[in-house]
C-alpha positions in Angstrom: 10.4 23.8 -5.2 8.7 20.5 -5.4 5.6 22.0 -7.0 7.7 23.6 -10.0 9.5 20.3 -10.5 6.2 18.5 -10.6 4.7 21.0 -13.1 7.9 20.6 -15.3 7.9 16.8 -15.3 4.1 16.7 -16.0 4.3 19.1 -18.9 7.1 16.7 -20.3 5.0 13.5 -19.6 1.8 15.2 -21.2 4.0 16.0 -24.2 4.3 12.1 -24.7 0.7 11.4 -23.6 -0.8 13.9 -26.1 1.3 12.2 -29.0 0.5 8.7 -27.8 -3.2 9.4 -27.8 -3.5 11.5 -30.8 -0.4 11.3 -32.9 -1.4 8.1 -34.7 -4.6 9.8 -36.1 -2.4 11.7 -38.6 0.7 9.8 -38.6 -0.6 6.1 -39.0 -4.0 6.7 -40.8 -3.6 4.0 -43.2 -2.2 1.4 -40.7 -4.1 -1.4 -38.6 -5.5 0.1 -35.4 -3.5 -2.8 -33.5 -0.3 -1.6 -34.9 -1.2 2.0 -34.0 -2.3 0.8 -30.4 1.2 -0.8 -29.9 3.0 2.1 -31.0 1.1 4.2 -28.7 1.8 2.1 -25.8 5.5 2.4 -26.7 5.2 6.2 -26.5 3.0 6.1 -23.3 5.8 4.2 -21.6 7.9 7.2 -21.5 5.0 9.2 -20.4 4.7 6.9 -17.2 8.3 7.0 -16.7 8.0 10.7 -16.2 4.5 10.8 -14.8 5.0 8.4 -11.9 8.1 10.2 -10.4 6.2 13.5 -11.0 3.1 12.4 -9.0 5.4 11.1 -6.3 7.3 14.5 -5.9 4.0 16.3 -6.2 2.3 14.3 -3.5 4.9 15.6 -1.0 3.7 19.1 -1.6 -0.1 18.8 -2.6 -3.2 16.8 -1.8 -4.4 14.3 -4.2 -7.1 16.6 -5.3 -4.7 19.5 -6.0 -2.5 17.1 -7.9 -5.3 15.8 -10.1 -6.6 19.2 -11.0 -3.0 20.4 -11.7 -2.6 17.5 -14.0 -5.6 18.3 -15.9 -4.8 21.7 -16.2 -1.5 20.8 -17.7 -3.0 18.1 -20.0 -5.2 20.9 -21.4 -2.3 23.3 -21.7 -0.4 20.8 -23.7 -3.3 19.6 -25.6 -4.5 22.8 -27.0 -1.3 24.0 -28.8 -1.2 20.3 -30.3 -4.7 20.6 -31.5 -4.2 24.1 -33.0 -0.7 23.7 -34.6 -0.2 19.9 -35.3 -3.9 18.7 -35.8 -4.9 22.1 -37.3 -8.1 22.2 -35.3 -10.1 25.5 -35.5 -10.1 27.5 -32.2 -13.4 28.8 -31.0 -14.9 30.6 -28.1 -15.4 27.1 -26.4 -11.7 27.0 -25.7 -11.7 30.3 -23.8 -14.7 29.3 -21.8 -13.2 25.8 -21.0 -9.9 27.4 -20.2 -11.8 29.8 -17.6 -13.4 26.7 -16.1 -10.1 25.0 -15.6 -8.6 28.2 -14.1 -11.6 28.5 -11.7 -11.0 24.8 -10.8 -7.3 25.4 -10.0 -8.2 28.5 -7.9 -10.8 26.6 -5.8 -8.7 23.5 -5.2 -5.6 25.3 -4.1 -7.6 27.7 -1.8 -8.9 24.8 0.2 -7.7 25.4 3.7 -8.1 21.7 4.7 -5.9 20.3 1.9 -2.9 18.3 3.1 -0.1 16.8 1.1 -0.5 13.1 0.6 3.0 12.3 1.6 4.4 15.1 3.9 8.0 15.5 4.5 9.6 13.5 7.3 9.4 16.4 9.6 5.7 17.0 8.9 5.1 13.2 9.7 7.2 13.5 13.0 5.0 16.6 13.9 1.7 14.7 13.4 3.1 11.8 15.1 3.9 14.1 18.2 0.5 15.6 18.2 -1.2 11.9 18.2 1.0 10.9 20.8 0.1 14.0 22.9 -3.6 13.4 22.5 -3.1 9.8 23.5 -1.1 10.8 26.6 -3.8 13.4 27.5 -6.4 10.7 27.2 -4.3 8.3 29.3 -4.0 11.1 32.1 -7.8 11.7 32.0 -8.4 7.9 32.5 -6.0 7.8 35.4 -7.7 10.8 37.1 -11.2 9.1 36.8 -9.9 5.9 38.5 
């Protein structure tokens, strides 16, 4: 469930991000670049208000690498429709090849058996702590036996 919530929030934040980064190219063409930057920062504020909580939720279920690759895939998934329908960019074969590369990145990063969530749930943290305590106790018992 945390991954789905993260994906939804990242899609929303990326809609703001894409508009903040590229919207001024068509809507503020004749304006001073500084004004466009200030307006873009204002829009990006809403991106961050969604992105930061999304990353926090996502870090409970995914590793940092998984979260980053997921973010990049979502960024491109939001950007491509924007580029086609709003910015009127021509679609070429490069979109397909780039999409396949991103799909491969997602596959490989999510099939890493060593990947661990950055901020595991409290139960997982207790389990890790218990293993560490068990190893410390085992080490102490061995030290006692040597003496």
